[in-house]
N, C-alpha and C positions, 0 to 999 in steps of 0.2 A: 504494500500500500504506500502510495506517495502522497505528500501533503502539498497542496497548491499554494504558491506565494507569488506575489507580483513585486518586481523590483522597479524602482524609478531610476531614470538616467541621472547621473551626477557629474557636474562639471567642476564642483568645488574641490579645491586641493589645498588652499592656504589654511593655516590654523584658525584664523578668525572666521573664515567661511565654514569650516567644519564645526566650530563651536556654535555658530548660528544654526547649522543644520541639526545638531543634536538638541539645541534649545527648542526647535520646532517639533520634537518628538520623533525624529528619524535618526537612524544609525548608518554611517557611511560604511561601504563595503566594497569588495572586489570579487569578481568571478574569474577563475582560471579554468582552462580546459583545452583539449586538442582541437575541438570543433569551434572554438572561439578564436578569431583571428588575433586579437590582442586582449589582455586582461580588461574586463569591462568594469568601469567604475560605476557603482550603483548606490542607492540608498534604500533602506528597508524600514518600515514602520516599527518603532521601538516596542510598542505593545504586542505586535504580532510576533516579533522575534523573542520577546520575553516568554510569551505563551509557548512557543515552540521549544525553547530551551528547558522549560519546566516539565513539559509533557513528553516530548519526543526529540531529545537532543541529537540522536544518531539516526534520525529518520531520513529517508530519501525524499527530497523536495523537488516538486515539479515547478521550477522557477521560470517565470515569464521575464526574460531578459530583453531590455530595449535593444533592438538591432540584431538580436540573435534568436528571437523566438523562445519557445519553451524548451528548457533543458533539464535533464535529471542531474541534480547536484546534491552534495552533502556539505555540512558545515565542517570546514577544515580547522579553523582557529577563531577564537573569540577573545577580544581584548577588553578588559574592564579597568576602571579606575581603581587603584590599589586601596584607597580609603573609602570611597562611596560605593564601589562595586558597580557603578553605572556603566552601561554598555558603551564602549568607545568605537569599536570597529569589528567587522566580521568578514572572514574570508570564506568563500564558497568554492568547492572543487567540483568540476564537472566529472561525472562518472559514466562508466560503461556498465549497463545492467547485466552484461554477460561476463564481467570480470570480477573476481573476488576482491574485497577490500578488508582491511583490518581496522576494527573500531572497538569501542568500549560499550558494554551493556550493563545496565543497573542490575544488582542482585536484590531479590525480594525474599527475605526470610519468612518461611511459612510454618505455622504451628508453634505450640508451646513445648519446649524440650522437657524431658523427664528431669534433667539436672536442674533446670530452673524451678520446676515445681517442688524440688527437694531443697530449695534454698540457694542454689548456685546463681552465679552472676554471668549473664550473657555478654560476651565481648566480641563484637564484629570487627575483624581486622581488615577486611576487604569490603568495599561497597559496590564494586563493579568488576567485571571480568573483561579481558581483552579477547576478542574472538575474530575469526576469519570466516567469511562466507560471501555469497552473492548479495548485492545490495537489497534485492527484494526479499531476502530471507533473514534480515537482521531482526531479531526479536526485540520487543519493547522492553522486556526484562527477562531475567532467568530466575525461576522460582527454586528455592533451596529449602527442602523440608527438614527441619531440625527436631522434629517430634521425638525421635529416638535417641537424641544426643544425651549422654550421661554426664554427671558432674565430673569435671576433671578431664573430659575428652574433647577432641577437636574434630572439625569437619574440614577436610582438605579440598583444594581446588580439583584435585584428581577424582574426587568423589561425585562431582557435579555431573548431572545428566543434561545434555543439550538436545535441542531439536535436530532432526536429520538435516545434514548439510551445513551445520554450524560446528566449527572446530575451535576449541579453547586454546589460545596462545599463551595465556598466563601460566607461569610455572606450576605444574601439578602438585608440587610439594608445599606450596604456599598455604598457610592456614587461613581459611575463610572466616570461621567463627569458632570460638572455644567457650566452654562453660567453666568459669573459675570457681574454685572452692572458696567460700568466705574466709577472710583472714583469721577471724576469731576461731575457726574450726581447725586451724593448722598449727603445727608446732613451729618453732622458730626456723628449724632447718627446712621444713616443708614449705613455709612461706617464702623463704629465700630461693628455694629451687623453683617454685612457681613463678616468682618474679623474673628469674633468669630465663625460663622457658618462654614467658610472655614477651620479653624484650627481643629474644631471638626470633620469635614468630612475627613480631611487628616489623623487625628488620627485613625478613624475607618477604613479607607482604608488601612493604614499601617498595622494595626492589621490583616486585612483580608488577607494580602499577606504573613504573617509570618507562612508559612507552608512548610514542606519538601515533596518531592515526596515520595509517599507511594506505595510500590509494594506488591501485595498480597503474603502472606507467604505460 
């Protein structure tokens, strides 16, 4: 499923002009692609872009580009203000629907784990997975059922089931979610061991997320 959007032509390039554009509720952007003669400078309605980023940040977009017609694109990069987080700029990359892309998909934890019901603390170390598939097969999210997860146990990326045609790129040994034993129930040695394990898992999970979206050339 693709999401329709309309881009406006943009001639503004100076900082003062871009500030005025943003003040009017629009976000400057650029579209790149093999079938576009040169990068197209565009503007997108800020509210529309915000809604897309909240609901379907990795969706295929049917973008109506001035001078190039409708093209299948995906968001390649979004720039925000470091303090206000206001949208500053967006890059769109034209895609081939018959060529795989690598992107990130949100994880949805499903169910109440047995460990949590027994007093354990759920700690999610990953909130998205890097996957590779055809653009039309990118899932909105990947559900992960943690119902059977016991206290002190972990769910690894390698345990995740994905739809047909979707391959997980994230390190399969990375910890996705773990159920921590409450500190009050641990001896000093056990608490120290759990802290070390958690830090190691966080380190592996952080490394697993350090990838950029890769579009087939």
